[in-house]
C-alpha positions as CSV (number, residue, x, y, z in Angstrom):
1,X,59.1,48.3,-27.3
2,X,60.0,46.0,-24.4
3,X,58.1,48.1,-21.9
4,X,55.1,48.5,-24.2
5,X,54.9,44.8,-25.0
6,X,54.9,43.8,-21.4
7,X,52.4,46.5,-20.5
8,X,50.0,45.4,-23.2
9,X,50.1,41.8,-22.0
10,X,49.6,43.0,-18.4
11,X,46.6,45.1,-19.4
12,X,44.8,42.8,-21.7
13,X,41.8,40.6,-21.0
14,X,41.7,39.4,-24.6
15,X,43.9,36.6,-25.9
16,X,44.8,38.4,-29.2
17,X,46.0,41.5,-27.3
18,X,48.0,39.4,-24.9
19,X,49.6,37.6,-27.8
20,X,50.4,40.9,-29.5
21,X,52.2,42.1,-26.3
22,X,54.3,38.9,-26.2
23,X,55.2,39.3,-29.9
24,X,56.2,42.9,-29.3
25,X,58.5,41.8,-26.5
26,X,60.2,39.2,-28.7
27,X,60.7,41.6,-31.6
28,X,62.0,44.4,-29.4
29,X,64.7,42.3,-27.7
30,X,65.9,40.7,-31.0
31,X,68.0,43.8,-32.1
32,X,69.3,44.2,-28.5
33,X,70.5,40.6,-28.6
34,X,72.1,40.8,-32.0
35,X,73.7,44.2,-31.7
36,X,77.2,42.7,-31.0
37,X,77.3,41.1,-34.4
38,X,79.3,38.3,-32.9
39,X,78.5,34.9,-34.4
40,X,77.6,33.6,-31.0
41,X,75.3,36.5,-30.3
42,X,73.6,36.0,-33.7
43,X,73.3,32.3,-33.1
44,X,71.7,32.9,-29.7
45,X,69.4,35.5,-31.2
46,X,68.2,33.0,-33.8
47,X,67.6,30.3,-31.3
48,X,65.7,32.7,-29.1
49,X,63.6,34.0,-32.0
50,X,62.7,30.5,-33.2
51,X,61.6,29.3,-29.7
52,X,59.6,32.4,-29.0
53,X,58.0,32.4,-32.4
54,X,57.0,28.7,-31.9
55,X,55.6,29.5,-28.4
56,X,53.7,32.5,-29.7
57,X,52.2,30.5,-32.6
58,X,51.2,27.8,-30.2
59,X,49.5,30.4,-27.9
60,X,47.7,31.9,-30.9
61,X,46.5,28.5,-32.1
62,X,45.4,27.5,-28.6
63,X,43.5,30.8,-28.0
64,X,41.8,30.5,-31.4
65,X,40.9,27.0,-30.6
66,X,39.5,28.2,-27.3
67,X,37.4,30.9,-29.1
68,X,36.2,28.3,-31.5
69,X,35.2,25.8,-28.8
70,X,33.8,28.3,-26.2
71,X,32.9,31.4,-28.3
72,X,34.9,33.9,-26.2
73,X,38.4,35.3,-26.0
74,X,38.5,36.2,-22.4
75,X,41.7,35.2,-20.6
76,X,40.0,34.9,-17.2
77,X,37.4,32.4,-18.3
78,X,39.4,29.4,-19.6
79,X,37.0,26.5,-19.3
80,X,38.0,24.0,-21.9
81,X,41.0,21.7,-20.9
82,X,42.5,21.4,-24.3
83,X,43.3,25.1,-25.0
84,X,44.4,25.6,-21.4
85,X,46.9,22.8,-21.6
86,X,48.2,24.1,-24.9
87,X,48.5,27.6,-23.6
88,X,50.3,26.5,-20.5
89,X,52.8,24.6,-22.5
90,X,53.3,27.6,-24.8
91,X,54.0,29.8,-21.9
92,X,56.3,27.2,-20.4
93,X,58.3,27.2,-23.6
94,X,58.3,31.0,-23.5
95,X,59.9,31.3,-20.0
96,X,61.9,28.1,-20.4
97,X,60.4,25.6,-18.0
98,X,61.5,22.0,-18.2
99,X,61.0,19.9,-20.3
100,X,61.1,22.7,-22.9
101,X,64.0,24.5,-21.3
102,X,66.9,23.4,-23.4
103,X,67.1,26.7,-25.4
104,X,67.6,28.9,-22.3
105,X,71.2,28.0,-21.2
106,X,72.4,28.1,-24.9
107,X,70.8,31.5,-25.5
108,X,72.0,33.0,-22.3
109,X,75.5,31.8,-22.9
110,X,75.7,33.6,-26.2
111,X,74.7,37.0,-24.9
112,X,76.5,39.7,-22.9
113,X,75.5,40.2,-19.3
114,X,73.3,43.2,-19.8
115,X,71.1,41.5,-22.4
116,X,71.2,38.3,-20.3
117,X,69.8,40.4,-17.4
118,X,66.9,41.7,-19.5
119,X,66.2,38.1,-20.7
120,X,66.3,36.6,-17.2
121,X,64.1,39.3,-15.6
122,X,61.9,41.5,-17.7
123,X,61.1,38.9,-20.4
124,X,59.6,36.6,-17.7
125,X,57.0,39.1,-16.6
126,X,54.5,39.0,-19.4
127,X,54.2,35.2,-19.7
128,X,54.0,34.9,-15.9
129,X,51.2,37.4,-15.8
130,X,49.2,35.1,-18.2
131,X,50.1,32.0,-16.1
132,X,48.8,33.7,-13.0
133,X,45.5,34.3,-14.7
134,X,44.9,30.8,-16.1
135,X,46.4,28.6,-13.3
136,X,43.2,27.3,-11.7
137,X,42.4,25.1,-14.7
138,X,45.3,22.7,-14.9
139,X,46.9,21.7,-11.6
140,X,48.4,18.3,-12.7
141,X,50.3,19.8,-15.6
142,X,51.7,22.6,-13.5
143,X,52.9,20.2,-10.8
144,X,54.7,18.1,-13.5
145,X,56.3,21.2,-15.1
146,X,57.3,22.5,-11.7
147,X,58.8,19.3,-10.4
148,X,60.7,18.6,-13.7
149,X,62.0,22.2,-13.7
150,X,63.3,22.1,-10.1
151,X,65.1,18.8,-10.8
152,X,66.5,19.8,-14.2
153,X,67.5,23.2,-12.9
154,X,69.2,21.8,-9.8
155,X,71.1,19.1,-11.5
156,X,71.9,21.0,-14.7
157,X,73.6,23.9,-12.7
158,X,75.9,21.5,-10.9
159,X,77.9,20.6,-13.9
160,X,78.7,24.1,-15.2
161,X,81.7,26.4,-15.1
162,X,80.1,29.2,-17.2
163,X,78.3,31.6,-14.9
164,X,75.6,32.5,-17.5
165,X,74.7,28.8,-17.9
166,X,74.6,28.4,-14.1
167,X,72.2,31.5,-14.0
168,X,70.1,30.0,-16.7
169,X,69.7,26.7,-14.8
170,X,69.1,28.7,-11.6
171,X,66.3,30.5,-13.4
172,X,64.8,27.2,-14.5
173,X,64.8,25.8,-11.0
174,X,63.4,29.0,-9.4
175,X,60.6,29.2,-12.0
176,X,59.9,25.5,-11.2
177,X,59.3,26.3,-7.6
178,X,57.1,29.2,-8.5
179,X,55.0,27.1,-10.9
180,X,54.7,24.4,-8.2
181,X,53.5,26.8,-5.6
182,X,51.3,28.8,-8.0
183,X,48.1,26.7,-7.6
184,X,48.3,26.6,-3.8
185,X,49.2,30.2,-3.1
186,X,49.6,32.7,-6.0
187,X,50.7,35.5,-3.6
188,X,53.7,33.3,-2.5
189,X,54.6,32.8,-6.1
190,X,54.6,36.5,-6.7
191,X,56.8,37.0,-3.6
192,X,59.2,34.4,-5.0
193,X,59.2,36.0,-8.4
194,X,60.0,39.4,-6.8
195,X,62.8,38.0,-4.7
196,X,64.1,36.1,-7.8
197,X,64.1,39.4,-9.8
198,X,66.0,41.3,-7.2
199,X,68.6,38.6,-6.7
200,X,69.1,38.0,-10.4
201,X,69.5,41.7,-11.0
202,X,72.2,41.9,-8.3
203,X,74.0,38.8,-9.4
204,X,74.1,40.0,-13.1
205,X,75.3,43.4,-12.1
206,X,78.0,42.0,-9.8
207,X,79.3,39.8,-12.6
208,X,79.2,42.7,-15.0
209,X,81.2,44.9,-12.6
210,X,83.6,42.0,-12.1
211,X,83.7,41.3,-15.9
212,X,83.5,37.7,-15.0
213,X,81.8,35.1,-17.2
214,X,83.1,31.9,-15.7
215,X,84.0,30.5,-12.2
216,X,87.8,31.0,-12.6
217,X,87.6,34.8,-13.2
218,X,85.2,34.9,-10.2
219,X,87.8,33.0,-8.1
220,X,90.7,35.4,-9.0
221,X,88.6,38.6,-8.7
222,X,89.4,38.7,-4.9
223,X,92.6,40.7,-5.6
224,X,90.8,43.2,-7.8
225,X,87.6,43.9,-5.9
226,X,87.6,42.4,-2.3
227,X,84.3,44.1,-1.3
228,X,82.4,43.1,-4.4
229,X,83.8,39.5,-4.2
230,X,82.7,39.1,-0.6
231,X,79.3,40.4,-1.6
232,X,78.9,37.8,-4.4
233,X,78.5,34.7,-2.2
234,X,76.0,36.6,0.0
235,X,73.8,37.4,-3.0
236,X,74.1,33.8,-4.3
237,X,73.2,32.4,-0.9
């Protein structure tokens, strides 16, 4: 389901199909998130579902408005500023850019590391593909979103002891940089995204092997796994 949803969004040139892919993504990850049946996991799943459903509804509304105003559903030909702005905000909510980021640390903190990994990497791909296709139309908004995200991500991560929350804020900051660079050099943004995916993957897997979810367990893991512990700061750097 996850793979199919992302593939559909990647391959679509029609807004309805893109929306369908995003919805499939959301619905496919819900059972993965809730499979622990822990109250925290269920709460995180509910928060995630509500934000994603809101973003998807917003996207659908904006693309319908676009079709109503311009008479076409093509993703590549976004000419009217109103639907473009709405769609950008919807996608920002989907991937968790500031100022609509506050669900992300909460949701990530309630999940186990494997699901968190899927949420931080795979789930970013489809909305990002759409952002890449509509970016020329709204530079000011993207600059605002990008700047806010880098600031919020940087400052928010400083105050945390929980690794998953730090990773969530790191994700917000990284995506902020990508959105900022997007309108000047999309290829650089893609490179940044690729680097971010590889690094996040490694970080989550290291924490999973270490069974560490906060800074303290990371600090005392030196005795258990010296090689892995010395690898961790390298990946983080």
